N, CA and C atoms as a LAMMPS dump frame, in Angstrom:
ITEM: TIMESTEP
0
ITEM: NUMBER OF ATOMS
270
ITEM: BOX BOUNDS ff ff ff
-5.0000000000000000e+02 5.0000000000000000e+02
-5.0000000000000000e+02 5.0000000000000000e+02
-5.0000000000000000e+02 5.0000000000000000e+02
ITEM: ATOMS id mol type element x y z
1 1 1 N -195.682 451.742 -6.379
2 1 2 C -196.941 452.447 -6.801
3 1 3 C -197.719 451.396 -7.432
4 2 1 N -198.978 451.287 -7.183
5 2 2 C -199.606 450.312 -7.74
6 2 3 C -199.885 450.788 -9.523
7 3 1 N -200.017 449.904 -10.758
8 3 2 C -199.982 449.908 -11.603
9 3 3 C -201.578 450.487 -11.865
10 4 1 N -201.906 449.705 -11.334
11 4 2 C -204.115 449.588 -11.955
12 4 3 C -204.341 450.046 -10.405
13 5 1 N -205.521 450.843 -10.635
14 5 2 C -206.249 451.157 -9.427
15 5 3 C -207.795 450.733 -10.067
16 6 1 N -208.304 449.686 -10.119
17 6 2 C -209.561 449.199 -10.903
18 6 3 C -210.459 448.744 -9.324
19 7 1 N -211.471 448.752 -9.769
20 7 2 C -212.606 448.384 -8.614
21 7 3 C -213.947 447.901 -9.378
22 8 1 N -214.35 446.981 -8.577
23 8 2 C -215.642 446.392 -9.298
24 8 3 C -216.931 446.995 -8.373
25 9 1 N -217.882 447.98 -8.894
26 9 2 C -218.87 448.619 -8.122
27 9 3 C -219.94 447.378 -8.41
28 10 1 N -220.868 447.05 -7.741
29 10 2 C -221.95 446.484 -7.518
30 10 3 C -223.116 447.676 -7.659
31 11 1 N -224.027 447.293 -8.67
32 11 2 C -225.083 448.113 -8.785
33 11 3 C -226.396 447.56 -7.817
34 12 1 N -226.868 448.417 -7.445
35 12 2 C -227.904 448.206 -6.277
36 12 3 C -229.359 448.799 -6.819
37 13 1 N -230.406 447.795 -6.264
38 13 2 C -231.694 448.417 -6.942
39 13 3 C -232.176 449.558 -6.271
40 14 1 N -232.527 450.603 -6.574
41 14 2 C -233.081 451.475 -5.692
42 14 3 C -234.292 451.549 -5.185
43 15 1 N -235.121 450.353 -5.617
44 15 2 C -236.188 450.328 -4.863
45 15 3 C -236.525 448.954 -3.593
46 16 1 N -235.494 447.952 -4.204
47 16 2 C -235.461 447.102 -2.859
48 16 3 C -233.999 446.708 -2.191
49 17 1 N -233.049 447.379 -2.767
50 17 2 C -231.679 447.295 -2.56
51 17 3 C -231.135 446.328 -2.636
52 18 1 N -231.586 445.21 -3.899
53 18 2 C -231.049 443.823 -4.064
54 18 3 C -229.638 444.114 -5.067
55 19 1 N -228.95 443.046 -5.06
56 19 2 C -227.705 443.81 -6.067
57 19 3 C -227.805 442.507 -7.408
58 20 1 N -228.758 442.037 -7.23
59 20 2 C -229.211 440.845 -8.282
60 20 3 C -229.835 441.276 -9.584
61 21 1 N -229.502 441.379 -10.742
62 21 2 C -230.128 441.638 -11.902
63 21 3 C -229.95 440.831 -12.854
64 22 1 N -230.991 440.723 -13.765
65 22 2 C -230.505 439.831 -14.754
66 22 3 C -230.832 440.798 -16.476
67 23 1 N -230.267 440.305 -17.401
68 23 2 C -230.486 441.136 -18.852
69 23 3 C -229.954 440.096 -19.905
70 24 1 N -230.329 440.464 -21.047
71 24 2 C -230.148 439.705 -22.19
72 24 3 C -228.696 440.159 -22.707
73 25 1 N -227.524 439.229 -22.47
74 25 2 C -226.363 439.64 -23.099
75 25 3 C -226.146 439.991 -24.214
76 26 1 N -227.172 439.111 -25.532
77 26 2 C -227.061 439.254 -26.616
78 26 3 C -227.523 440.783 -27.659
79 27 1 N -228.403 441.605 -26.501
80 27 2 C -228.904 442.487 -27.065
81 27 3 C -227.862 443.541 -26.813
82 28 1 N -227.815 444.865 -27.65
83 28 2 C -226.829 445.78 -27.611
84 28 3 C -227.46 446.983 -26.316
85 29 1 N -228.351 447.311 -26.289
86 29 2 C -228.719 448.083 -24.985
87 29 3 C -230.222 447.281 -24.403
88 30 1 N -229.824 446.419 -23.619
89 30 2 C -230.958 445.598 -23.014
90 30 3 C -231.615 446.263 -21.902
91 31 1 N -232.757 445.736 -21.549
92 31 2 C -233.55 446.463 -20.281
93 31 3 C -233 445.535 -18.974
94 32 1 N -233.012 446.096 -17.924
95 32 2 C -232.295 445.152 -16.845
96 32 3 C -233.228 445.317 -15.69
97 33 1 N -233.474 443.979 -15.276
98 33 2 C -234.327 443.486 -14.411
99 33 3 C -233.876 443.46 -12.786
100 34 1 N -234.416 443.378 -11.917
101 34 2 C -234.282 443.284 -10.528
102 34 3 C -235.03 441.742 -10.445
103 35 1 N -234.082 440.823 -9.886
104 35 2 C -234.745 439.65 -9.538
105 35 3 C -235.553 439.773 -8.619
106 36 1 N -235.397 440.708 -7.559
107 36 2 C -236.028 440.548 -6.159
108 36 3 C -237.437 441.416 -6.495
109 37 1 N -237.59 442.486 -7.145
110 37 2 C -238.756 443.231 -7.027
111 37 3 C -239.291 443.313 -8.469
112 38 1 N -238.46 442.656 -9.637
113 38 2 C -239.062 442.645 -10.834
114 38 3 C -239.131 443.798 -11.492
115 39 1 N -238.276 445.054 -10.917
116 39 2 C -238.607 446.289 -11.572
117 39 3 C -237.661 446.559 -12.775
118 40 1 N -238.176 446.76 -14.059
119 40 2 C -237.646 446.98 -14.992
120 40 3 C -236.754 448.246 -15.31
121 41 1 N -235.47 448.199 -15.482
122 41 2 C -234.63 449.51 -15.883
123 41 3 C -233.985 449.607 -16.968
124 42 1 N -233.681 450.657 -17.714
125 42 2 C -232.844 451.075 -18.417
126 42 3 C -231.696 451.246 -17.977
127 43 1 N -230.11 450.952 -18.68
128 43 2 C -229.054 450.987 -17.931
129 43 3 C -228.807 452.498 -17.5
130 44 1 N -229.401 453.629 -18.143
131 44 2 C -228.919 454.976 -17.685
132 44 3 C -229.561 455.243 -16.626
133 45 1 N -231.041 454.462 -16.482
134 45 2 C -231.503 454.895 -15.191
135 45 3 C -230.811 454.223 -13.948
136 46 1 N -230.388 452.875 -13.962
137 46 2 C -229.751 452.178 -12.758
138 46 3 C -228.458 453.123 -12.51
139 47 1 N -228.022 453.388 -13.493
140 47 2 C -226.588 454.147 -13.47
141 47 3 C -226.826 455.372 -12.551
142 48 1 N -228.089 456.298 -12.955
143 48 2 C -228.101 457.229 -12.452
144 48 3 C -228.618 456.839 -10.829
145 49 1 N -229.223 456.079 -10.641
146 49 2 C -229.783 455.81 -9.275
147 49 3 C -228.542 455.287 -8.194
148 50 1 N -227.333 455.179 -9.05
149 50 2 C -226.122 454.315 -8.302
150 50 3 C -225.041 455.289 -8.264
151 51 1 N -225.49 456.623 -8.337
152 51 2 C -224.332 457.759 -8.598
153 51 3 C -223.505 457.801 -7.225
154 52 1 N -224.199 457.862 -6.273
155 52 2 C -223.857 458.204 -4.977
156 52 3 C -222.699 457.106 -4.433
157 53 1 N -222.973 455.913 -5.06
158 53 2 C -222.11 454.747 -5.066
159 53 3 C -221.107 454.845 -5.951
160 54 1 N -221.134 455.221 -6.972
161 54 2 C -220.073 455.422 -7.663
162 54 3 C -218.938 456.699 -7.159
163 55 1 N -219.512 457.571 -6.768
164 55 2 C -218.834 458.723 -5.623
165 55 3 C -218.018 458.225 -4.963
166 56 1 N -218.924 457.777 -3.955
167 56 2 C -218.125 457.193 -2.894
168 56 3 C -216.54 456.238 -3.247
169 57 1 N -216.869 455.433 -4.064
170 57 2 C -216.022 454.609 -4.582
171 57 3 C -215.028 455.197 -4.965
172 58 1 N -215.226 456.325 -6.053
173 58 2 C -214.042 457.118 -6.431
174 58 3 C -213.433 457.929 -5.436
175 59 1 N -214.071 458.253 -4.642
176 59 2 C -213.486 459.079 -3.387
177 59 3 C -212.188 458.244 -2.965
178 60 1 N -212.743 457.072 -2.74
179 60 2 C -211.894 456.32 -2.028
180 60 3 C -210.654 455.659 -2.568
181 61 1 N -210.88 455.508 -4.298
182 61 2 C -209.524 455.547 -4.991
183 61 3 C -208.772 456.393 -5.274
184 62 1 N -209.303 457.631 -5.162
185 62 2 C -208.356 458.883 -5.04
186 62 3 C -207.745 459.132 -3.924
187 63 1 N -208.152 458.5 -2.814
188 63 2 C -207.52 458.643 -1.435
189 63 3 C -206.338 457.823 -1.459
190 64 1 N -206.5 456.241 -1.728
191 64 2 C -205.521 455.403 -2.028
192 64 3 C -204.491 455.753 -2.924
193 65 1 N -204.881 456.327 -4.255
194 65 2 C -203.633 456.384 -5.129
195 65 3 C -202.949 457.765 -4.291
196 66 1 N -203.562 458.788 -3.924
197 66 2 C -202.845 459.752 -3.069
198 66 3 C -201.736 459.653 -2.081
199 67 1 N -202.295 458.285 -1.271
200 67 2 C -201.415 457.691 -0.063
201 67 3 C -200.323 457.033 -0.649
202 68 1 N -200.521 456.037 -1.894
203 68 2 C -199.591 455.295 -2.683
204 68 3 C -198.279 456.362 -3.228
205 69 1 N -198.758 457.258 -3.698
206 69 2 C -197.864 458.272 -4.255
207 69 3 C -196.767 459.269 -3.604
208 70 1 N -197.568 459.555 -2.266
209 70 2 C -197.076 460.099 -1.297
210 70 3 C -195.89 459.09 -0.754
211 71 1 N -196.248 457.736 -0.543
212 71 2 C -195.371 456.974 0.109
213 71 3 C -194.228 456.872 -0.873
214 72 1 N -194.463 456.924 -2.584
215 72 2 C -193.393 456.145 -3.144
216 72 3 C -192.486 457.722 -3.354
217 73 1 N -193.208 458.692 -3.253
218 73 2 C -192.301 460.115 -2.862
219 73 3 C -191.342 460.224 -2.009
220 74 1 N -191.685 459.715 -0.901
221 74 2 C -190.76 459.721 0.14
222 74 3 C -189.855 458.713 0.304
223 75 1 N -189.988 457.642 -0.248
224 75 2 C -188.993 456.548 -0.545
225 75 3 C -187.956 456.913 -1.496
226 76 1 N -188.502 457.743 -2.875
227 76 2 C -187.67 458.064 -3.737
228 76 3 C -186.979 459.123 -2.957
229 77 1 N -187.322 460.18 -2.165
230 77 2 C -186.48 461.218 -1.319
231 77 3 C -185.513 460.871 -0.524
232 78 1 N -185.92 459.835 0.157
233 78 2 C -185.318 458.983 0.859
234 78 3 C -183.723 458.157 0.268
235 79 1 N -184.217 457.698 -0.941
236 79 2 C -183.112 457.116 -1.463
237 79 3 C -181.945 458.298 -2.2
238 80 1 N -182.619 459.582 -2.897
239 80 2 C -181.616 460.618 -3.509
240 80 3 C -181.109 461.193 -2.355
241 81 1 N -181.594 461.651 -1.121
242 81 2 C -181.171 462.582 -0.393
243 81 3 C -180.981 461.792 0.973
244 82 1 N -181.223 460.837 1.466
245 82 2 C -181.063 459.82 2.392
246 82 3 C -179.697 460.229 3.017
247 83 1 N -178.457 460.276 2.486
248 83 2 C -177.005 460.403 2.869
249 83 3 C -176.7 461.809 2.982
250 84 1 N -177.606 462.698 2.64
251 84 2 C -177.129 463.985 2.523
252 84 3 C -177.19 464.749 3.936
253 85 1 N -176.212 464.993 4.52
254 85 2 C -176.307 466.025 5.999
255 85 3 C -177.165 466.942 5.85
256 86 1 N -177.177 467.808 4.677
257 86 2 C -178.021 468.941 4.966
258 86 3 C -179.474 468.764 4.726
259 87 1 N -180.071 467.97 4.355
260 87 2 C -181.588 467.001 4.693
261 87 3 C -181.905 465.92 5.464
262 88 1 N -183.154 466.333 5.988
263 88 2 C -183.602 465.35 7.011
264 88 3 C -185.193 465.108 6.554
265 89 1 N -185.573 463.902 6.291
266 89 2 C -186.859 463.354 5.859
267 89 3 C -187.306 462.918 7.196
268 90 1 N -188.586 463.397 7.532
269 90 2 C -189.603 462.751 8.62
270 90 3 C -190.323 461.722 7.712
């Protein structure tokens, strides 16, 4: 099983759909500006606008983790019970 299930999720401007933003890395809570439409967002506003994107990625991550866990469990059971005539693993 994978030890890490991390993803990089790109933020999308809710007005123009651009993925390119600029902000001042030196500031603690900077305004974020869309490069295409020049709309200025607060971090919370942009995060809220991208909640659907976050939810989709989280669902995919859950599905991937479940499949890996099932695969690993099946392999463990085969190793443990594979030679036993009373159990049949499909």
